[in-house]
Backbone as JSON, one array per atom type, in Angstrom:
{
  "sequence": "XXXXXXXXXXXXXXXXXXXXXXXXXXXXXXXXXXXXXXXXXXXXXXXXXXXXXXXXXXXXXXXXXXXXXXXXXXXXXXXXXXXXXXXXXXXXXXXXXXXXXXXXXXXXXXXXXXXXXXXXXXXXXXXXXXXXXXXXXXXXXXXXXXXXXXXXXXXXXXXXXXXXXXXXXXXXXXXXXXXXXXXXXXXXXXXXXXXXXXXXXXXXXXXXXXXXXXXXXXXXXXXXXXXXXXXXXXXXXXXXXXXXXXXXXXXXXXX",
  "N": [[-19.69, 8.25, 13.97], [-17.54, 9.05, 11.41], [-14.36, 9.62, 11.25], [-11.9, 9.01, 9.56], [-10.99, 8.74, 6.4], [-9.37, 5.83, 4.91], [-7.85, 4.81, 1.85], [-6.84, 1.73, -0.21], [-4.89, 1.5, -3.25], [-4.21, 0.46, -6.11], [-6.67, -1.41, -7.39], [-8.28, -0.31, -5.78], [-8.89, 2.03, -5.22], [-8.06, 3.45, -7.4], [-9.4, 2.9, -10.5], [-9.43, 0.18, -13.46], [-7.96, 0.97, -15.72], [-5.49, 2.6, -14.21], [-6.58, 5.19, -13.45], [-8.4, 7.88, -11.29], [-11.89, 8.04, -10.87], [-14.15, 10.81, -11.93], [-16.38, 11.16, -10.41], [-15.53, 9.99, -7.74], [-13.4, 10.93, -6.96], [-14.78, 13.82, -6.63], [-16.61, 13.15, -4.54], [-14.89, 11.96, -2.1], [-13.58, 14.49, -2.09], [-15.67, 16.36, -1.0], [-15.53, 14.84, 1.54], [-13.77, 15.86, 2.62], [-13.99, 18.46, 2.67], [-15.8, 18.2, 4.54], [-14.45, 18.03, 7.04], [-13.08, 15.5, 7.27], [-10.73, 13.48, 7.3], [-8.62, 12.63, 4.21], [-6.65, 9.39, 3.01], [-4.35, 7.74, 1.33], [-2.92, 4.27, 1.25], [-0.43, 2.09, 0.16], [1.04, 0.08, -1.34], [2.91, 1.08, -3.1], [5.74, 2.99, -3.89], [8.11, 5.78, -4.8], [5.88, 5.88, -6.82], [3.56, 6.15, -6.52], [2.47, 9.19, -6.27], [1.79, 9.47, -8.97], [0.07, 8.34, -9.84], [-1.46, 9.33, -7.91], [-2.42, 12.21, -7.21], [-0.91, 14.37, -4.43], [-1.81, 16.53, -3.52], [-4.81, 16.23, -3.31], [-5.02, 14.87, -1.04], [-4.86, 14.23, 2.62], [-3.19, 12.23, 4.02], [-0.26, 10.29, 3.62], [0.55, 6.92, 2.85], [2.86, 4.97, 2.22], [4.3, 2.35, 0.61], [3.78, 0.02, 1.94], [3.14, 0.48, 4.52], [5.53, 1.39, 5.29], [6.36, 4.05, 5.59], [4.5, 6.64, 6.49], [2.72, 9.65, 5.94], [1.68, 13.03, 7.07], [0.6, 15.44, 5.18], [3.14, 17.3, 4.6], [5.17, 16.11, 6.31], [6.81, 13.64, 7.85], [5.39, 11.32, 9.88], [5.8, 8.48, 10.44], [8.16, 5.85, 10.24], [10.16, 2.98, 8.9], [12.47, 1.21, 8.18], [14.62, -1.31, 6.81], [17.41, -2.59, 7.6], [20.26, -2.69, 5.21], [22.11, -4.58, 6.38], [20.43, -6.43, 7.61], [18.98, -6.91, 5.13], [20.66, -7.87, 3.13], [21.6, -10.77, 3.17], [19.08, -12.18, 2.02], [18.66, -10.56, -0.69], [20.72, -11.09, -1.88], [20.48, -13.96, -2.07], [18.01, -14.52, -3.31], [18.52, -13.18, -5.82], [20.74, -15.1, -6.63], [18.84, -17.28, -7.44], [17.9, -16.33, -9.58], [16.01, -14.77, -9.49], [14.01, -11.45, -10.03], [14.66, -8.83, -8.53], [14.28, -6.98, -6.34], [15.53, -3.58, -3.89], [14.44, -0.97, -2.53], [13.74, 2.87, -1.98], [13.24, 5.88, -0.79], [11.59, 6.18, -3.6], [13.82, 4.95, -5.54], [14.81, 1.93, -7.2], [16.9, 0.17, -6.12], [18.14, -2.65, -8.2], [18.59, -5.8, -9.63], [17.66, -5.9, -12.28], [16.09, -4.41, -15.2], [13.89, -2.2, -13.94], [12.27, -0.83, -15.61], [11.78, -1.54, -17.86], [9.56, -3.96, -16.53], [7.83, -2.14, -15.29], [7.01, 0.61, -17.15], [6.59, 3.1, -15.94], [8.25, 3.44, -14.25], [10.97, 4.97, -13.38], [13.35, 5.6, -11.9], [15.71, 3.77, -11.44], [18.54, 1.57, -10.9], [20.7, -0.54, -11.34], [22.49, -3.03, -9.14], [25.16, -4.37, -7.36], [24.3, -7.15, -5.33], [25.51, -8.01, -3.19], [27.42, -6.24, -2.13], [25.71, -4.23, -1.54], [24.92, -1.54, 0.3], [22.59, 0.2, 1.66], [19.94, 1.4, 3.56], [16.85, -0.28, 3.18], [13.41, 0.57, 2.56], [11.42, -1.29, 1.23], [11.65, -4.41, 0.24], [11.5, -6.21, -2.76], [10.1, -8.73, -5.13], [9.53, -10.67, -8.39], [7.68, -13.21, -8.11], [7.45, -16.62, -9.63], [6.13, -18.69, -9.18], [5.17, -21.38, -6.89], [7.21, -22.23, -5.56], [9.38, -20.55, -5.7], [8.16, -18.4, -3.96], [7.86, -20.0, -1.33], [10.96, -20.18, -1.0], [11.63, -17.65, -0.53], [9.88, -17.3, 1.73], [11.95, -19.3, 3.39], [14.12, -17.81, 3.72], [13.64, -16.17, 4.82], [14.86, -13.32, 6.91], [14.04, -12.73, 10.65], [13.07, -10.72, 11.37], [11.77, -9.43, 9.58], [8.93, -9.47, 7.32], [6.51, -11.28, 4.9], [4.91, -10.34, 1.56], [2.68, -11.5, -0.4], [1.16, -10.29, -3.65], [-1.42, -10.49, -5.76], [-0.54, -10.5, -7.99], [1.73, -11.62, -8.72], [3.85, -10.59, -7.04], [6.25, -10.25, -4.44], [6.81, -8.94, -1.77], [8.71, -7.78, 0.87], [8.86, -6.78, 3.82], [9.86, -4.93, 6.66], [9.16, -5.77, 10.21], [7.44, -3.97, 11.7], [6.54, -2.66, 9.75], [3.29, -2.04, 8.59], [0.28, -1.77, 6.76], [-1.61, -1.39, 8.22], [-0.34, -0.1, 11.29], [0.57, 1.8, 10.43], [-1.81, 3.31, 9.68], [-2.79, 3.98, 12.09], [-0.88, 5.42, 13.28], [-1.06, 7.44, 12.15], [-3.63, 8.25, 12.59], [-3.11, 8.64, 15.19], [-1.51, 10.85, 15.11], [-3.13, 12.77, 14.57], [-5.26, 12.85, 16.42], [-7.38, 10.84, 16.39], [-9.87, 8.36, 16.59], [-9.55, 4.9, 16.78], [-12.1, 3.8, 16.31], [-13.19, 5.26, 14.81], [-12.35, 5.53, 11.89], [-12.22, 4.54, 8.78], [-11.84, 1.94, 6.47], [-10.68, 0.83, 3.07], [-10.16, -2.0, 0.75], [-8.58, -4.24, -1.15], [-6.5, -6.44, -1.86], [-4.44, -9.2, -0.26], [-2.71, -7.65, 1.22], [-4.24, -5.52, 2.58], [-5.6, -6.58, 4.54], [-4.94, -6.4, 7.2], [-5.25, -3.77, 7.72], [-7.75, -3.32, 7.17], [-9.09, -4.64, 9.39], [-7.84, -3.94, 11.51], [-8.89, -1.28, 11.3], [-12.31, 0.95, 12.47], [-14.46, 0.44, 10.6], [-14.08, -1.57, 7.9], [-14.23, -2.43, 4.83], [-14.25, -4.16, 1.64], [-13.72, -4.14, -1.71], [-15.54, -5.41, -4.67], [-14.28, -6.68, -6.35], [-12.43, -7.6, -5.02], [-9.95, -9.86, -3.67], [-11.19, -13.39, -1.94], [-9.85, -13.85, 0.53], [-10.17, -11.16, 1.79], [-12.71, -10.25, 1.44], [-13.4, -11.92, 3.3], [-12.44, -10.74, 5.71], [-13.8, -8.16, 6.11], [-16.14, -5.86, 7.06], [-18.0, -4.75, 5.12], [-18.94, -5.51, 1.84], [-18.25, -3.87, -1.11], [-19.59, -1.96, -3.89], [-17.49, -2.83, -7.58], [-13.9, -1.8, -7.92], [-14.19, -0.14, -10.83], [-16.48, 0.34, -11.04], [-17.17, 2.97, -8.97], [-16.95, 1.92, -6.67], [-16.05, 3.06, -3.62], [-16.75, 5.51, -3.75], [-19.58, 5.1, -4.1], [-20.59, 3.71, -1.57], [-19.4, 5.22, 0.51], [-21.76, 7.26, -0.02], [-24.24, 5.81, -0.23], [-24.46, 5.19, 2.36], [-24.57, 7.42, 4.13], [-22.45, 8.97, 4.66], [-21.67, 11.82, 4.6], [-23.61, 14.47, 4.16], [-24.51, 14.43, 0.83], [-25.29, 15.09, -2.52], [-24.71, 13.32, -5.75]],
  "CA": [[-19.12, 9.3, 13.3], [-16.49, 8.92, 10.71], [-13.58, 10.95, 10.69], [-10.76, 9.58, 8.33], [-11.12, 7.45, 5.06], [-8.34, 5.08, 4.28], [-8.2, 3.75, 0.59], [-5.66, 1.32, -1.44], [-5.05, 2.38, -4.73], [-4.23, -0.65, -7.2], [-7.76, -2.33, -7.25], [-9.27, 0.07, -4.95], [-9.06, 3.75, -5.58], [-7.79, 3.2, -8.81], [-10.05, 1.77, -11.7], [-8.27, -0.65, -14.01], [-7.0, 2.4, -16.2], [-5.2, 3.87, -12.62], [-7.28, 6.8, -13.3], [-9.43, 7.6, -10.12], [-13.16, 8.84, -11.35], [-14.67, 12.04, -11.48], [-17.24, 11.04, -9.1], [-15.03, 9.28, -6.71], [-12.78, 12.45, -6.42], [-15.73, 14.49, -6.36], [-16.88, 12.9, -3.4], [-13.83, 12.95, -1.4], [-13.12, 16.03, -1.99], [-16.76, 16.9, -0.15], [-15.49, 14.37, 2.6], [-12.29, 16.8, 3.26], [-14.61, 19.55, 3.14], [-16.34, 18.46, 6.13], [-13.6, 17.77, 8.14], [-12.84, 13.95, 7.04], [-9.14, 13.12, 6.79], [-8.92, 11.84, 3.3], [-5.69, 9.06, 3.24], [-4.07, 6.21, 0.48], [-2.16, 3.22, 1.98], [-0.2, 1.66, -0.81], [2.0, -0.87, -1.3], [3.55, 1.38, -4.15], [6.51, 3.94, -3.62], [7.34, 7.1, -5.42], [5.18, 6.14, -8.29], [1.97, 6.24, -5.99], [1.9, 10.06, -6.5], [1.9, 9.97, -10.16], [-1.61, 7.72, -9.74], [-3.04, 9.91, -6.85], [-1.42, 13.61, -6.37], [-1.24, 14.58, -3.02], [-2.67, 17.56, -3.27], [-5.76, 15.53, -3.21], [-5.08, 13.68, 0.27], [-4.74, 14.75, 4.16], [-2.49, 11.44, 4.58], [-0.1, 9.03, 2.09], [0.75, 5.84, 3.48], [3.76, 3.98, 1.15], [5.62, 1.13, 0.96], [3.16, -1.23, 2.41], [3.01, 0.78, 5.95], [6.8, 1.49, 5.75], [6.13, 5.54, 5.52], [3.32, 7.22, 6.5], [3.0, 11.5, 5.84], [0.6, 13.6, 7.34], [1.03, 16.59, 4.64], [4.84, 17.11, 3.88], [5.21, 15.64, 7.45], [6.84, 12.06, 8.22], [5.17, 10.78, 10.87], [5.94, 7.13, 10.83], [9.11, 5.64, 9.17], [10.34, 1.98, 9.28], [13.24, 0.67, 7.78], [15.08, -2.47, 6.5], [19.18, -2.52, 7.44], [21.01, -3.53, 4.49], [22.86, -5.74, 6.59], [19.73, -7.49, 7.7], [18.4, -7.16, 3.76], [21.65, -8.17, 2.24], [22.24, -11.83, 2.46], [18.15, -12.47, 1.44], [18.76, -10.24, -1.69], [22.08, -12.01, -2.53], [19.9, -15.43, -2.04], [16.6, -14.2, -4.63], [19.64, -12.98, -7.08], [21.44, -16.22, -7.17], [17.82, -17.75, -7.7], [17.42, -15.68, -10.73], [14.44, -13.72, -9.55], [14.18, -10.27, -10.63], [14.53, -8.48, -7.21], [14.98, -4.86, -5.96], [16.02, -2.91, -3.02], [13.75, 0.55, -2.56], [13.98, 3.67, -0.57], [12.67, 7.17, -1.66], [11.25, 6.07, -4.92], [14.98, 4.63, -5.67], [14.8, 1.01, -6.72], [18.22, -0.78, -6.36], [18.0, -3.69, -8.45], [19.16, -6.75, -10.45], [17.16, -6.19, -13.67], [15.95, -3.07, -15.72], [12.76, -2.16, -13.22], [11.38, -0.32, -16.36], [11.27, -3.05, -18.75], [8.61, -4.47, -15.99], [7.0, -1.38, -14.68], [7.64, 1.75, -17.49], [6.27, 4.15, -15.36], [9.34, 3.45, -13.23], [12.62, 5.17, -14.2], [14.15, 5.7, -10.97], [16.38, 2.39, -10.83], [19.78, 1.64, -10.6], [21.52, -2.0, -11.47], [23.67, -3.4, -8.5], [25.91, -5.75, -7.33], [23.12, -6.89, -3.87], [26.83, -8.62, -2.43], [28.0, -5.02, -2.02], [24.91, -3.5, -1.33], [24.72, -0.96, 1.72], [21.87, 1.19, 1.87], [18.7, 0.66, 4.0], [15.33, 0.02, 2.59], [11.84, 1.26, 3.14], [10.95, -2.18, 0.96], [12.49, -5.22, -0.46], [10.26, -7.05, -3.45], [10.64, -9.98, -6.51], [8.77, -10.81, -8.78], [7.83, -14.76, -8.02], [7.19, -17.27, -10.87], [5.4, -19.65, -8.66], [5.0, -21.44, -5.37], [8.58, -22.74, -5.25], [9.88, -19.15, -5.27], [7.43, -18.33, -2.42], [8.7, -20.78, -0.24], [12.03, -20.28, -1.24], [11.77, -16.39, 0.07], [10.17, -17.46, 3.34], [12.7, -19.98, 4.25], [15.42, -17.36, 3.96], [13.59, -14.49, 5.29], [14.9, -13.14, 8.79], [13.14, -13.11, 11.0], [12.78, -8.94, 11.87], [10.91, -9.25, 8.59], [7.54, -10.34, 6.67], [6.72, -11.71, 3.28], [3.09, -10.6, 1.57], [2.54, -11.58, -2.03], [-0.01, -9.69, -4.11], [-2.37, -11.24, -6.56], [0.39, -10.41, -9.6], [3.05, -12.66, -8.25], [5.03, -9.47, -6.73], [6.74, -10.38, -3.18], [6.91, -8.01, -0.71], [8.93, -7.94, 2.16], [8.79, -5.75, 4.51], [10.25, -4.73, 8.42], [7.93, -6.55, 10.85], [7.11, -3.13, 12.43], [6.13, -2.18, 8.58], [2.45, -2.39, 7.99], [-0.91, -0.29, 6.89], [-2.62, -1.12, 9.8], [0.77, 0.42, 11.75], [0.6, 3.66, 9.63], [-2.71, 4.34, 10.08], [-2.64, 4.19, 13.91], [0.52, 6.35, 13.65], [-1.98, 9.38, 11.49], [-4.64, 8.53, 13.65], [-2.76, 9.01, 16.82], [-0.87, 12.34, 15.22], [-4.64, 13.94, 14.33], [-6.06, 12.8, 17.72], [-8.54, 10.14, 15.85], [-10.31, 7.27, 17.55], [-9.7, 3.82, 15.78], [-13.76, 3.54, 15.47], [-13.89, 7.17, 13.64], [-11.69, 5.12, 10.58], [-13.09, 3.38, 7.41], [-10.65, 1.51, 4.97], [-11.22, -0.13, 1.77], [-9.04, -2.24, 0.22], [-9.07, -5.38, -2.3], [-5.82, -7.57, -1.59], [-3.91, -9.11, 0.8], [-1.72, -6.3, 1.98], [-4.98, -4.98, 2.73], [-6.5, -7.23, 5.88], [-4.3, -6.14, 8.56], [-5.72, -2.33, 7.59], [-9.21, -3.35, 7.31], [-9.3, -5.37, 10.39], [-7.46, -2.33, 12.56], [-10.09, -0.1, 10.95], [-13.75, 0.53, 12.98], [-14.95, -0.36, 9.25], [-13.51, -2.45, 6.84], [-14.8, -2.3, 3.2], [-14.24, -4.62, 0.51], [-13.87, -4.17, -2.83], [-16.17, -6.53, -4.98], [-13.28, -7.15, -7.42], [-11.12, -8.19, -3.71], [-9.64, -11.61, -3.35], [-11.82, -14.14, -0.74], [-9.37, -13.27, 1.82], [-10.19, -9.86, 2.07], [-14.09, -9.72, 1.74], [-13.87, -12.81, 4.82], [-12.07, -9.95, 6.89], [-14.48, -7.23, 5.96], [-17.09, -5.64, 7.46], [-19.07, -4.97, 4.17], [-18.32, -5.23, 0.23], [-19.15, -2.56, -1.97], [-19.1, -1.88, -5.38], [-15.97, -2.69, -7.61], [-13.46, -0.07, -8.26], [-14.14, 0.0, -11.51], [-18.19, 0.74, -10.47], [-17.24, 3.95, -8.26], [-17.6, 1.4, -5.16], [-15.71, 3.9, -2.68], [-17.8, 7.02, -3.92], [-21.18, 4.47, -3.73], [-20.44, 3.19, -0.6], [-19.69, 7.0, 0.75], [-23.09, 7.79, -0.25], [-25.12, 5.39, 0.28], [-23.99, 4.91, 4.19], [-25.29, 8.77, 4.1], [-21.61, 9.67, 5.74], [-21.78, 13.19, 4.56], [-24.84, 15.03, 3.25], [-24.56, 15.23, -0.69], [-25.79, 14.32, -3.43], [-23.93, 13.37, -6.6]],
  "C": [[-17.28, 8.97, 12.15], [-15.14, 10.21, 11.04], [-12.07, 10.8, 10.18], [-11.39, 8.09, 7.91], [-9.87, 7.56, 4.69], [-8.63, 4.24, 3.04], [-6.82, 3.19, -0.19], [-6.06, 1.98, -2.62], [-5.09, 1.3, -5.68], [-5.97, -1.37, -6.95], [-8.68, -1.59, -6.37], [-10.17, 1.26, -5.35], [-9.03, 3.78, -7.32], [-8.66, 2.1, -9.61], [-8.64, 0.81, -12.56], [-7.13, 0.05, -15.1], [-6.16, 2.96, -15.32], [-5.67, 4.9, -12.8], [-8.33, 6.85, -12.08], [-10.58, 8.53, -11.0], [-13.3, 9.77, -10.94], [-15.62, 12.06, -9.96], [-16.48, 10.62, -7.95], [-14.25, 10.59, -6.03], [-13.52, 13.46, -5.76], [-16.09, 14.14, -4.57], [-16.04, 12.91, -2.3], [-13.68, 13.82, -1.13], [-14.37, 16.35, -1.06], [-16.76, 16.37, 1.53], [-14.38, 15.52, 3.06], [-12.81, 18.04, 3.86], [-15.25, 20.01, 4.74], [-15.82, 18.09, 7.41], [-13.11, 16.21, 8.22], [-11.3, 13.82, 6.53], [-9.25, 12.06, 5.89], [-7.02, 10.82, 3.1], [-5.21, 8.25, 2.43], [-3.13, 5.45, 1.18], [-1.94, 2.34, 0.78], [0.72, 0.83, -0.62], [3.09, -0.26, -2.12], [4.77, 2.45, -3.22], [6.43, 4.8, -4.33], [6.12, 7.13, -6.51], [3.68, 6.33, -8.14], [1.41, 8.01, -6.37], [1.82, 10.07, -7.65], [0.79, 9.26, -10.34], [-2.65, 8.79, -8.54], [-1.96, 11.08, -6.03], [-1.75, 13.75, -5.13], [-1.53, 15.37, -2.49], [-4.42, 17.19, -3.1], [-6.52, 14.86, -1.4], [-4.46, 14.62, 1.49], [-3.19, 14.29, 4.67], [-1.86, 10.62, 3.15], [0.64, 7.92, 3.13], [1.71, 5.04, 2.17], [4.12, 2.83, 1.65], [4.97, 0.18, 2.09], [3.22, -0.79, 3.72], [4.5, 1.28, 6.33], [7.05, 2.94, 6.36], [5.1, 6.21, 5.53], [3.76, 9.23, 6.88], [1.87, 12.16, 5.84], [0.92, 15.03, 6.54], [2.41, 16.24, 4.12], [5.37, 16.32, 5.15], [5.37, 14.45, 7.53], [6.8, 11.69, 9.43], [5.5, 9.5, 11.46], [7.28, 6.94, 9.49], [10.12, 4.4, 9.45], [11.02, 1.44, 8.7], [14.01, -0.63, 8.13], [16.74, -2.22, 6.5], [19.5, -2.72, 6.4], [21.75, -4.56, 5.15], [22.15, -6.83, 7.04], [19.3, -8.1, 6.09], [19.22, -7.87, 2.59], [21.84, -9.91, 1.77], [20.42, -12.45, 1.75], [18.12, -11.81, 0.07], [19.88, -11.07, -2.81], [21.11, -13.73, -3.27], [19.33, -15.37, -3.68], [17.46, -14.48, -6.14], [20.07, -14.48, -7.7], [20.37, -17.01, -7.84], [17.33, -17.78, -8.91], [15.99, -15.07, -10.28], [14.92, -12.17, -9.58], [13.75, -9.66, -9.3], [14.94, -6.98, -7.07], [14.89, -4.74, -4.29], [15.26, -1.26, -3.0], [13.42, 1.51, -1.79], [13.82, 5.26, -1.37], [12.82, 7.12, -3.03], [12.44, 5.74, -5.31], [15.04, 2.79, -5.77], [16.39, 0.38, -7.35], [18.02, -1.91, -6.72], [18.93, -4.48, -9.46], [18.53, -6.92, -11.81], [16.49, -4.75, -13.58], [14.73, -2.69, -15.07], [11.71, -1.2, -14.8], [10.86, -1.05, -17.39], [9.7, -3.55, -18.36], [7.79, -3.58, -15.82], [7.32, 0.08, -15.69], [7.74, 3.07, -16.86], [7.38, 4.7, -14.31], [10.44, 3.79, -13.82], [13.6, 5.7, -13.5], [14.82, 4.09, -10.47], [17.79, 2.48, -11.1], [20.69, 0.03, -10.72], [22.76, -2.3, -10.39], [23.93, -4.58, -7.95], [24.91, -5.9, -5.73], [24.6, -7.38, -3.04], [27.57, -7.3, -1.8], [27.18, -3.84, -1.62], [24.53, -2.87, -0.37], [23.76, 0.03, 1.99], [20.53, 0.26, 2.05], [17.23, 0.74, 2.99], [13.94, 0.31, 3.27], [11.08, -0.27, 2.65], [11.95, -3.01, 0.07], [11.33, -5.98, -1.76], [11.06, -7.8, -4.34], [9.75, -10.35, -6.71], [9.0, -12.76, -8.74], [7.18, -15.4, -9.27], [6.0, -18.66, -10.48], [5.54, -20.41, -7.27], [6.31, -21.86, -4.62], [9.34, -21.23, -4.41], [9.2, -18.51, -3.74], [8.0, -18.83, -1.42], [10.29, -20.58, -0.15], [12.29, -18.94, -0.16], [11.31, -16.17, 1.4], [11.09, -18.05, 4.0], [13.99, -18.75, 4.32], [15.28, -15.87, 4.01], [13.94, -14.19, 7.14], [14.04, -12.67, 9.22], [12.39, -11.72, 11.87], [11.69, -8.61, 10.67], [9.73, -10.06, 8.07], [7.47, -10.28, 5.37], [5.23, -11.59, 3.06], [2.86, -10.85, -0.39], [1.27, -11.34, -2.91], [-0.25, -11.18, -5.47], [-1.62, -11.73, -8.15], [1.52, -11.28, -9.25], [3.7, -11.23, -7.88], [5.02, -9.97, -5.03], [7.17, -9.71, -2.67], [7.59, -8.22, 0.3], [9.33, -6.61, 2.66], [9.32, -5.69, 6.07], [8.56, -5.05, 8.76], [6.85, -5.35, 11.01], [6.4, -2.04, 11.19], [4.84, -2.58, 7.93], [1.17, -1.22, 7.71], [-1.4, -0.08, 8.1], [-1.38, 0.14, 10.7], [0.7, 1.64, 11.74], [-0.47, 3.95, 9.83], [-3.48, 4.66, 11.4], [-2.11, 4.85, 14.45], [-0.43, 7.97, 13.01], [-2.81, 9.21, 11.96], [-4.16, 8.88, 14.96], [-2.06, 10.74, 16.5], [-2.12, 13.12, 15.25], [-5.65, 13.69, 15.37], [-7.38, 11.9, 16.9], [-8.33, 9.17, 16.59], [-10.07, 6.04, 16.49], [-11.3, 3.17, 15.38], [-14.03, 4.39, 14.51], [-13.07, 6.31, 12.03], [-12.45, 4.21, 9.91], [-12.03, 3.16, 6.9], [-11.29, 0.73, 4.32], [-9.96, -0.55, 1.44], [-9.27, -3.72, -0.87], [-7.63, -6.47, -2.45], [-5.41, -7.94, -0.23], [-3.04, -8.66, 1.88], [-2.85, -5.5, 2.62], [-5.62, -5.48, 3.79], [-6.08, -6.74, 7.11], [-5.19, -4.38, 8.42], [-7.09, -2.31, 8.02], [-9.78, -4.01, 8.6], [-8.87, -4.55, 11.77], [-8.78, -1.5, 12.39], [-11.48, -0.03, 11.82], [-14.06, -0.15, 11.69], [-14.1, -0.61, 8.44], [-14.59, -2.9, 5.45], [-13.75, -2.72, 2.4], [-14.7, -4.25, -0.31], [-14.89, -5.47, -3.1], [-14.95, -7.2, -5.72], [-12.2, -7.87, -5.66], [-11.35, -9.73, -3.98], [-10.77, -12.28, -1.69], [-11.1, -13.7, 0.23], [-9.73, -12.32, 2.63], [-11.63, -9.33, 2.44], [-14.48, -10.5, 3.17], [-13.51, -11.67, 6.06], [-12.79, -8.82, 6.85], [-15.87, -6.9, 6.69], [-18.35, -5.18, 6.47], [-18.06, -4.85, 2.99], [-18.79, -4.48, -0.17], [-18.8, -2.82, -3.43], [-17.69, -1.72, -5.65], [-14.9, -1.47, -7.63], [-13.84, 0.52, -9.69], [-15.54, 0.92, -11.81], [-18.15, 2.28, -9.2], [-17.86, 3.26, -6.5], [-17.12, 1.98, -3.57], [-16.77, 4.8, -2.62], [-19.58, 6.3, -3.19], [-21.5, 4.14, -2.53], [-20.59, 4.46, 1.02], [-21.38, 7.18, 1.2], [-24.13, 7.26, 0.29], [-25.2, 4.84, 1.67], [-24.11, 6.35, 4.55], [-23.56, 9.53, 5.22], [-21.41, 10.78, 6.11], [-23.3, 13.62, 3.77], [-24.7, 15.23, 1.66], [-25.22, 14.63, -1.56], [-25.14, 14.43, -5.09], [-24.58, 12.47, -7.74]]
}
């Protein structure tokens, strides 16, 4: 019996146009009514709630697992010290990479963040050599494999790197993972690992799918995610999450 459903946002819960279908909303709401906890887990920060309003979910995991909320309560928070982050930020800046340090929805960047993502308005252009604010996540826009190699070579041992399919290099504290945040929420609610199903599409979802009792990859997922999953469902534009829930008879409903 499942007690917790965890969904990635982009490419998973969200359709290509960044909306959630009414069928999927209805299905997840019926799951909540039956007592199943609904959680989203995303690499996004403050922009996540614009796409997925908090009132639709019991829990929210942002920044790739750096922060986990149960309702309004923060149950897990794993920050990167600015003292650790500063040398990497400076190195990326000198290489000419568009780079940012993000915390609580604020982006401390070397570029106008809204030029890349118009929905992100909270940013401040800073001198990384003097930056003294801890981060939930660091990120840089990479142009090629050499940029990725450069970041990896300059990566402090307490941090890890993941690169999404759209060329965004995300750097996190080694204890900030989606699987760790899911585990903390499950512990908070008294839910067993075997009672969790997780849905994802990109490489930063793999650890979460492997941790959950059931891991489900979207049809539009990258091959590595499909290889790590127990099931593959329809794509994000075909209501894959809702279709899987209904077909597997997770709850009794007709949609």
